[in-house]
DSSP file (Angstrom, degrees, kcal/mol; ACC not computed):
  #  RESIDUE AA STRUCTURE BP1 BP2  ACC     N-H-->O    O-->H-N    N-H-->O    O-->H-N    TCO  KAPPA ALPHA  PHI   PSI    X-CA   Y-CA   Z-CA
    1    1 A M              0   0    0      0, 0.0    55,-0.0     0, 0.0    54,-0.0   0.000 360.0 360.0 360.0 112.5  -25.0   -5.0  -17.5
    2    2 A S        -     0   0    0     36,-0.0    52,-0.0    35,-0.0     0, 0.0  -0.661 360.0-165.0-119.6  72.0  -21.3   -4.3  -17.4
    3    3 A P        -     0   0    0      0, 0.0    35,-0.2     0, 0.0     3,-0.1  -0.132  23.7-134.0 -61.6 149.1  -20.6   -1.8  -14.6
    4    4 A T  S    S-     0   0    0     33,-2.1     2,-0.3     1,-0.3    34,-0.2   0.701  85.8 -20.5 -75.7 -23.5  -17.2    0.1  -14.4
    5    5 A G        -     0   0    0     32,-0.4    34,-3.0    80,-0.1     2,-0.4  -0.971  67.8-107.8-172.9 172.5  -17.1   -0.8  -10.7
    6    6 A W  E     -aB  39  84A   0     78,-1.0    78,-2.5    -2,-0.3     2,-0.4  -0.905  26.0-173.4-117.9 140.2  -19.2   -1.9   -7.7
    7    7 A W  E     -aB  40  83A   0     32,-2.4    34,-3.2    -2,-0.4     2,-0.4  -0.997  12.7-151.0-139.2 127.1  -20.1    0.3   -4.8
    8    8 A L  E     -aB  41  82A   0     74,-2.7    74,-1.5    -2,-0.4     2,-0.7  -0.827  13.1-142.3 -94.8 132.9  -21.9   -0.7   -1.5
    9    9 A A  E     - B   0  81A   0     32,-2.8    34,-0.3    -2,-0.4    72,-0.2  -0.868  14.9-155.7 -90.3 119.3  -23.9    2.1    0.2
   10   10 A L        +     0   0    0     70,-1.9    -1,-0.1    -2,-0.7    71,-0.1   0.759  69.2  74.7 -78.9 -26.5  -23.2    1.2    3.8
   11   11 A E  S    S-     0   0    0     69,-0.5    32,-0.3    -3,-0.1    -2,-0.1  -0.700  89.0-114.5 -87.3 138.4  -26.4    2.8    5.4
   12   12 A P        -     0   0    0      0, 0.0     2,-0.3     0, 0.0    32,-0.2  -0.352  33.0-160.6 -69.3 155.8  -29.6    0.9    4.9
   13   13 A V        -     0   0    0     30,-2.4     2,-0.9    -4,-0.1    32,-0.3  -0.831  31.4 -94.4-128.5 164.5  -32.3    2.5    2.8
   14   14 A D    >   -     0   0    0     -2,-0.3     3,-1.9     1,-0.1    30,-0.1  -0.788  33.5-158.8 -83.3 106.6  -36.1    2.0    2.4
   15   15 A L  T 3  S+     0   0    0     -2,-0.9    -1,-0.1     1,-0.3    29,-0.1   0.477  80.0  82.8 -74.2  -2.6  -36.2   -0.3   -0.5
   16   16 A R  T 3  S+     0   0    0      2,-0.0    -1,-0.3     0, 0.0    -2,-0.0   0.710  77.3  94.9 -69.2 -15.3  -39.9    0.7   -1.3
   17   17 A C  S <  S-     0   0    0     -3,-1.9     2,-0.1     1,-0.1    -4,-0.0  -0.245  70.4-138.7 -73.9 165.5  -38.2    3.7   -3.1
   18   18 A G     >  -     0   0    0     44,-0.0     4,-2.1     0, 0.0     5,-0.2  -0.208  35.4 -67.0-108.4-158.3  -37.6    3.5   -6.8
   19   19 A I  H  > S+     0   0    0      1,-0.2     4,-3.4     2,-0.2     5,-0.2   0.904 123.9  54.0 -60.2 -45.3  -34.9    4.4   -9.3
   20   20 A D  H  > S+     0   0    0      2,-0.2     4,-2.2     1,-0.2    -1,-0.2   0.927 110.7  43.7 -57.7 -51.7  -35.2    8.1   -9.0
   21   21 A R  H  > S+     0   0    0      2,-0.2     4,-2.4     1,-0.2     5,-0.2   0.950 115.4  49.6 -60.4 -49.2  -34.8    8.3   -5.2
   22   22 A L  H  X S+     0   0    0     -4,-2.1     4,-2.1     1,-0.2    -2,-0.2   0.890 109.7  51.0 -60.6 -37.8  -31.9    5.8   -5.3
   23   23 A L  H  X S+     0   0    0     -4,-3.4     4,-1.8     1,-0.2    -1,-0.2   0.942 109.7  51.8 -61.2 -42.7  -30.2    7.8   -8.1
   24   24 A G  H  X S+     0   0    0     -4,-2.2     4,-3.0     1,-0.2     5,-0.5   0.899 107.8  51.5 -58.1 -41.9  -30.6   10.8   -5.9
   25   25 A T  H  X>S+     0   0    0     -4,-2.4     5,-1.5     1,-0.2     4,-1.1   0.826 105.0  56.1 -65.3 -36.6  -28.9    8.9   -2.9
   26   26 A I  H  <5S+     0   0    0     -4,-2.1     6,-2.7    -5,-0.2    -1,-0.2   0.909 115.8  37.9 -64.0 -38.6  -26.0    8.0   -5.1
   27   27 A G  H  <5S+     0   0    0     -4,-1.8     4,-0.3     4,-0.2    -2,-0.2   0.959 131.7  23.4 -74.4 -50.2  -25.4   11.7   -5.9
   28   28 A T  H  <5S+     0   0    0     -4,-3.0    -3,-0.2    -5,-0.2    -2,-0.1   0.858 130.1  36.3 -90.7 -40.1  -26.2   13.3   -2.6
   29   29 A G  T  <5S+     0   0    0     -4,-1.1    -3,-0.2    -5,-0.5    -4,-0.1   0.837 131.1  29.1 -85.8 -32.1  -25.6   10.5    0.1
   30   30 A L  S   <S-     0   0    0     -5,-1.5    -3,-0.2     2,-0.1    -4,-0.1   0.633  94.5-131.8-106.1 -19.6  -22.6    8.8   -1.6
   31   31 A G        +     0   0    0     -6,-0.3     2,-0.2    -4,-0.3    -4,-0.2   0.828  63.9 129.3  72.8  27.4  -21.1   11.8   -3.5
   32   32 A Q        -     0   0    0     -6,-2.7     2,-0.7    -7,-0.2    -1,-0.2  -0.722  62.5-122.5-114.6 160.1  -20.9    9.7   -6.6
   33   33 A D    >   -     0   0    0     -2,-0.2     3,-2.1     1,-0.1     5,-0.4  -0.921  14.4-160.6-105.7 111.2  -22.0   10.3  -10.2
   34   34 A A  G >  S+     0   0    0     -2,-0.7     3,-1.4     1,-0.3    21,-0.5   0.777  88.8  67.0 -55.9 -29.5  -24.4    7.5  -11.3
   35   35 A R  G 3  S+     0   0    0      1,-0.3    -1,-0.3     2,-0.1    19,-0.0   0.606  78.0  82.1 -70.6  -6.9  -23.7    8.4  -14.9
   36   36 A A  G <  S-     0   0    0     -3,-2.1    -1,-0.3     1,-0.1    -2,-0.2   0.644 109.0-112.1 -73.1 -10.4  -20.0    7.2  -14.5
   37   37 A G    <   +     0   0    0     -3,-1.4   -33,-2.1     1,-0.3   -32,-0.4   0.584  67.4 140.2  93.3  12.1  -21.3    3.6  -15.1
   38   38 A G        -     0   0    0     -5,-0.4    17,-0.6   -35,-0.2     2,-0.5  -0.488  51.3-121.4 -82.2 159.9  -20.8    2.0  -11.6
   39   39 A A  E     -aC   6  54A   0    -34,-3.0   -32,-2.4    15,-0.2     2,-0.5  -0.910  23.5-156.0-101.3 120.3  -23.2   -0.4   -9.9
   40   40 A Y  E     -aC   7  53A   0     13,-2.8    13,-2.2    -2,-0.5     2,-0.5  -0.882   2.8-156.2-100.7 123.7  -24.5    0.7   -6.6
   41   41 A V  E     -aC   8  52A   0    -34,-3.2   -32,-2.8    -2,-0.5     2,-0.3  -0.844  12.1-177.6-108.5 129.2  -25.8   -1.8   -4.1
   42   42 A F  E     - C   0  51A   0      9,-3.1     9,-2.2    -2,-0.5     2,-0.3  -0.922   5.3-161.7-120.6 150.5  -28.3   -0.9   -1.4
   43   43 A R  E     - C   0  50A   0    -32,-0.3   -30,-2.4   -34,-0.3     7,-0.2  -0.877  17.1-116.0-125.3 161.6  -29.8   -2.9    1.4
   44   44 A N    >   -     0   0    0      5,-1.9     3,-0.8    -2,-0.3   -30,-0.1  -0.372  38.7 -99.5 -85.2 174.6  -32.7   -2.7    3.7
   45   45 A R  T 3  S+     0   0    0    -32,-0.3    -1,-0.1     1,-0.3   -31,-0.1   0.933 123.0  48.9 -62.1 -46.6  -32.6   -2.4    7.4
   46   46 A S  T 3  S-     0   0    0      1,-0.1    -1,-0.3    25,-0.0    -3,-0.0   0.683 104.0-133.4 -67.3 -17.3  -33.1   -6.1    8.1
   47   47 A G  S <  S+     0   0    0     -3,-0.8    25,-3.3     2,-0.2    -2,-0.1   0.632  75.8 109.4  76.5  12.2  -30.4   -6.9    5.5
   48   48 A N  S    S+     0   0    0     23,-0.3    19,-3.2     1,-0.1     2,-0.3   0.441  73.6  50.3 -98.2  -3.8  -32.3   -9.7    3.7
   49   49 A R  E     - D   0  66A   0     17,-0.2    -5,-1.9    -5,-0.1     2,-0.3  -0.994  59.5-173.9-140.4 143.2  -32.8   -7.6    0.5
   50   50 A I  E     -CD  43  65A   0     15,-2.5    15,-2.4    -2,-0.3     2,-0.4  -0.963  10.0-154.8-131.8 154.2  -30.7   -5.6   -1.8
   51   51 A K  E     -CD  42  64A   0     -9,-2.2    -9,-3.1    -2,-0.3     2,-0.5  -0.994   8.3-156.0-126.0 138.1  -31.2   -3.4   -4.8
   52   52 A V  E     -CD  41  63A   0     11,-2.7    11,-2.2    -2,-0.4     2,-0.5  -0.954   7.1-169.7-114.4 123.4  -28.6   -2.7   -7.5
   53   53 A V  E     +CD  40  62A   0    -13,-2.2   -13,-2.8    -2,-0.5     2,-0.4  -0.935  11.4 167.3-114.9 131.3  -28.8    0.4   -9.6
   54   54 A C  E     -CD  39  61A   0      7,-1.8     7,-4.0    -2,-0.5     2,-0.4  -0.995  19.6-152.2-140.5 135.3  -26.5    0.8  -12.7
   55   55 A M  E     + D   0  60A   0    -17,-0.6     5,-0.2   -21,-0.5     2,-0.2  -0.947  20.4 169.8-112.7 135.5  -26.8    3.5  -15.5
   56   56 A D        -     0   0    0      3,-2.7     3,-0.3    -2,-0.4   -19,-0.1  -0.620  54.0 -81.8-127.8-174.1  -25.6    2.8  -19.0
   57   57 A A  S    S+     0   0    0      1,-0.2     3,-0.1    -2,-0.2   -22,-0.0   0.676 126.9  46.6 -72.2 -15.6  -25.9    4.6  -22.3
   58   58 A Q  S    S-     0   0    0      1,-0.2     2,-0.3     0, 0.0    -1,-0.2   0.755 123.1 -70.9 -95.9 -24.8  -29.4    3.1  -22.9
   59   59 A G        -     0   0    0     -3,-0.3    -3,-2.7     2,-0.0     2,-0.4  -0.945  65.2 -43.3 164.1-149.2  -31.0    3.7  -19.5
   60   60 A V  E     -D   55   0A   0     -2,-0.3     2,-0.4    -5,-0.2    -5,-0.3  -0.932  37.1-149.1-121.4 134.2  -30.9    2.5  -15.8
   61   61 A W  E     -D   54   0A   0     -7,-4.0    -7,-1.8    -2,-0.4     2,-0.4  -0.841  13.9-175.7 -95.9 137.5  -30.8   -1.1  -14.6
   62   62 A L  E     -D   53   0A   0     -2,-0.4     2,-0.4    -9,-0.2    -9,-0.2  -0.938   8.2-179.0-136.2 120.9  -32.6   -1.8  -11.2
   63   63 A C  E     -D   52   0A   0    -11,-2.2   -11,-2.7    -2,-0.4     2,-0.4  -0.900   9.9-157.2-118.1 140.5  -32.1   -5.3   -9.9
   64   64 A V  E     -D   51   0A   0     -2,-0.4     2,-0.4   -13,-0.2   -13,-0.2  -0.943   8.9-177.4-118.5 142.5  -33.5   -6.8   -6.8
   65   65 A R  E     -D   50   0A   0    -15,-2.4   -15,-2.5    -2,-0.4     2,-0.4  -0.993   2.9-170.9-140.2 134.2  -32.4   -9.9   -4.7
   66   66 A R  E     -D   49   0A   0     -2,-0.4     2,-0.4   -17,-0.2   -17,-0.2  -0.989  16.3-141.5-122.8 132.9  -33.9  -11.4   -1.6
   67   67 A L        -     0   0    0    -19,-3.2     3,-0.1    -2,-0.4     5,-0.1  -0.761   3.9-152.1 -88.5 133.8  -32.5  -14.0    0.6
   68   68 A H  S    S+     0   0    0     -2,-0.4     2,-0.3     1,-0.2    -1,-0.1   0.849  85.2  23.9 -71.3 -34.0  -35.1  -16.6    1.9
   69   69 A E  S    S-     0   0    0     -3,-0.1    -1,-0.2   -21,-0.1     2,-0.1  -0.994 115.0  -3.1-139.3 145.0  -32.8  -17.1    5.1
   70   70 A G  S    S-     0   0    0     -2,-0.3     2,-0.3    -3,-0.1    -3,-0.1  -0.258  78.3 -86.7  78.3-165.4  -30.3  -15.1    6.8
   71   71 A S        -     0   0    0     24,-0.2   -23,-0.3    -2,-0.1     2,-0.2  -0.915  37.9 -88.0-142.5 166.3  -29.0  -11.7    5.7
   72   72 A F        -     0   0    0    -25,-3.3     2,-0.7    -2,-0.3    25,-0.1  -0.514  43.2-114.8 -75.0 140.1  -26.4  -10.2    3.5
   73   73 A H        -     0   0    0     23,-0.3    25,-0.1    -2,-0.2    -1,-0.1  -0.688  40.1-176.5 -83.8 116.1  -23.0   -9.6    5.0
   74   74 A W        -     0   0    0     -2,-0.7   -64,-0.0    23,-0.0     2,-0.0  -0.911  23.5-119.1-118.5 137.7  -22.4   -5.9    5.1
   75   75 A P        -     0   0    0      0, 0.0     2,-0.6     0, 0.0     7,-0.0  -0.376  19.7-136.3 -71.9 156.5  -19.1   -4.0    6.3
   76   76 A R        +     0   0    0     -2,-0.0     2,-0.3     2,-0.0   -66,-0.0  -0.979  44.9 136.0-115.4 120.8  -19.3   -1.7    9.2
   77   77 A S        -     0   0    0     -2,-0.6     5,-0.0     2,-0.2   -67,-0.0  -0.975  63.0-116.6-157.3 162.8  -17.4    1.5    8.6
   78   78 A G  S    S+     0   0    0     -2,-0.3     2,-0.1     3,-0.0    -2,-0.0   0.420  85.7 100.2 -88.8   5.5  -17.7    5.2    9.0
   79   79 A E  S    S-     0   0    0      1,-0.1    -2,-0.2   -69,-0.0   -69,-0.1  -0.440  75.1-131.5 -85.4 160.8  -17.6    5.7    5.2
   80   80 A A  S    S+     0   0    0      1,-0.2   -70,-1.9    -2,-0.1   -69,-0.5   0.834  85.5  11.7 -83.6 -28.2  -20.6    6.2    3.0
   81   81 A A  E     -B    9   0A   0    -72,-0.2     2,-0.3   -71,-0.1   -72,-0.2  -0.986  60.2-148.6-146.4 158.2  -19.7    3.6    0.4
   82   82 A W  E     -B    8   0A   0    -74,-1.5   -74,-2.7    -2,-0.3     2,-0.4  -0.928  20.8-127.0-121.3 145.3  -17.3    0.7   -0.2
   83   83 A S  E     -B    7   0A   0     -2,-0.3     2,-0.3   -76,-0.2   -76,-0.2  -0.760  28.0-167.3 -94.7 140.2  -15.8   -0.4   -3.5
   84   84 A L  E     -B    6   0A   0    -78,-2.5   -78,-1.0    -2,-0.4     2,-0.2  -0.885  18.7-125.4-119.6 154.9  -16.1   -4.1   -4.4
   85   85 A T     >  -     0   0    0     -2,-0.3     4,-2.0   -80,-0.1     5,-0.2  -0.568  35.4-108.0 -84.7 164.7  -14.6   -6.3   -7.0
   86   86 A R  H  > S+     0   0    0     -2,-0.2     4,-1.8     1,-0.2     5,-0.1   0.882 121.2  53.1 -53.7 -41.4  -16.9   -8.3   -9.4
   87   87 A E  H  > S+     0   0    0      1,-0.2     4,-2.1     2,-0.2    -1,-0.2   0.930 107.9  49.2 -66.5 -47.5  -16.0  -11.5   -7.4
   88   88 A Q  H  > S+     0   0    0      1,-0.2     4,-2.4     2,-0.2    -1,-0.2   0.836 108.7  52.5 -66.6 -29.6  -16.9  -10.0   -4.1
   89   89 A F  H  X S+     0   0    0     -4,-2.0     4,-3.1     2,-0.2    -1,-0.2   0.909 106.7  53.8 -63.3 -41.1  -20.2   -8.8   -5.4
   90   90 A A  H  X S+     0   0    0     -4,-1.8     4,-1.3     1,-0.2    -2,-0.2   0.898 110.3  46.8 -66.3 -37.5  -21.0  -12.2   -6.6
   91   91 A W  H  X>S+     0   0    0     -4,-2.1     5,-2.5     2,-0.2     4,-0.6   0.914 112.4  49.6 -63.0 -44.4  -20.2  -13.6   -3.1
   92   92 A L  H ><5S+     0   0    0     -4,-2.4     3,-1.4     1,-0.2    -2,-0.2   0.931 109.3  51.7 -65.8 -41.8  -22.3  -11.0   -1.5
   93   93 A A  H 3<5S+     0   0    0     -4,-3.1    -1,-0.2     1,-0.3    -2,-0.2   0.793 107.6  53.3 -63.6 -26.3  -25.3  -11.7   -3.8
   94   94 A A  H 3<5S-     0   0    0     -4,-1.3    -1,-0.3    -5,-0.2    -2,-0.2   0.565 119.5-112.1 -80.8 -12.1  -25.1  -15.4   -3.0
   95   95 A G  T <<5S+     0   0    0     -3,-1.4     2,-0.2    -4,-0.6    -3,-0.2   0.596  70.2 141.7  92.4  10.7  -25.3  -14.6    0.7
   96   96 A V      < -     0   0    0     -5,-2.5     2,-2.1    -6,-0.2   -23,-0.3  -0.566  67.2-105.3 -91.0 148.9  -21.7  -15.7    1.4
   97   97 A D    >>  -     0   0    0      1,-0.2     4,-1.6    -2,-0.2     3,-0.9  -0.533  44.1-178.6 -74.4  83.3  -19.5  -13.7    3.9
   98   98 A W  H 3> S+     0   0    0     -2,-2.1     4,-2.1     1,-0.3    -1,-0.2   0.786  71.5  64.4 -60.3 -34.5  -17.4  -12.1    1.1
   99   99 A Q  H 34 S+     0   0    0      1,-0.2     4,-0.4     2,-0.2    -1,-0.3   0.893 103.6  46.2 -62.4 -38.3  -15.2  -10.3    3.5
  100  100 A R  H X4 S+     0   0    0     -3,-0.9     3,-0.8     1,-0.2    -1,-0.2   0.908 115.2  47.5 -68.5 -42.9  -13.8  -13.5    4.9
  101  101 A L  H 3< S+     0   0    0     -4,-1.6    -2,-0.2     1,-0.2    -1,-0.2   0.778 107.2  54.6 -71.0 -26.0  -13.3  -15.0    1.4
  102  102 A S  T 3< S+     0   0    0     -4,-2.1    -1,-0.2    -5,-0.2    -2,-0.2   0.477  82.6 111.9 -90.9  -1.3  -11.6  -12.0   -0.1
  103  103 A R  S <  S-     0   0    0     -3,-0.8     2,-0.3    -4,-0.4     5,-0.1  -0.390  83.1 -99.1 -70.7 150.1   -8.8  -11.8    2.7
  104  104 A D    >   -     0   0    0      1,-0.2     3,-1.9     2,-0.1     4,-0.4  -0.528  29.3-136.0 -66.2 127.8   -5.4  -12.5    1.6
  105  105 A V  G >  S+     0   0    0     -2,-0.3     3,-1.2     1,-0.3    -1,-0.2   0.792  99.5  66.5 -59.0 -29.7   -4.7  -16.2    2.6
  106  106 A R  G 3  S+     0   0    0      1,-0.3    -1,-0.3     4,-0.0     4,-0.1   0.732  97.5  52.6 -64.9 -21.1   -1.3  -15.4    3.8
  107  107 A T  G <  S+     0   0    0     -3,-1.9    -1,-0.3     2,-0.1    -2,-0.2   0.539  88.8  96.9 -92.6  -6.8   -2.7  -13.3    6.6
  108  108 A L  S <  S-     0   0    0     -3,-1.2     2,-0.1    -4,-0.4    -3,-0.0  -0.493  85.7-102.4 -78.4 147.5   -5.0  -16.1    7.9
  109  109 A P        -     0   0    0      0, 0.0     2,-0.3     0, 0.0    -1,-0.1  -0.418  35.3-119.2 -72.6 148.0   -3.7  -18.1   10.8
  110  110 A K        -     0   0    0     -2,-0.1     2,-0.6    -4,-0.1    -4,-0.0  -0.651  19.1-134.2 -86.1 139.6   -2.4  -21.6    9.9
  111  111 A I              0   0    0     -2,-0.3    -1,-0.0     1,-0.1     0, 0.0  -0.814 360.0 360.0 -92.3 128.9   -4.1  -24.6   11.5
  112  112 A V              0   0    0     -2,-0.6    -1,-0.1     0, 0.0    -2,-0.0   0.410 360.0 360.0 -98.6 360.0   -1.7  -27.1   12.9
């Protein structure tokens, strides 16, 4: 799987749904075209599970990840989706607070 970009759907979804419903959410809820090759990340309400949907020339990928403890760190915003880098997604999938790690080090306060 080599997506052209990574997108977070900020609103939680019922992860019992399958590929077709998630593809519909990408088009109607996020205003994106799933055929463009991006990977779209959805989370459940409790935040301990995610599903990733990505369409390529051969078909559709559907990947699931569940944390045994804690929850995935999700941004709060009025937007429908957020763009991520590959590194930010890797941190997110590991359960790390990717927003803190991806800040520019120059903007963090210095510890004296």
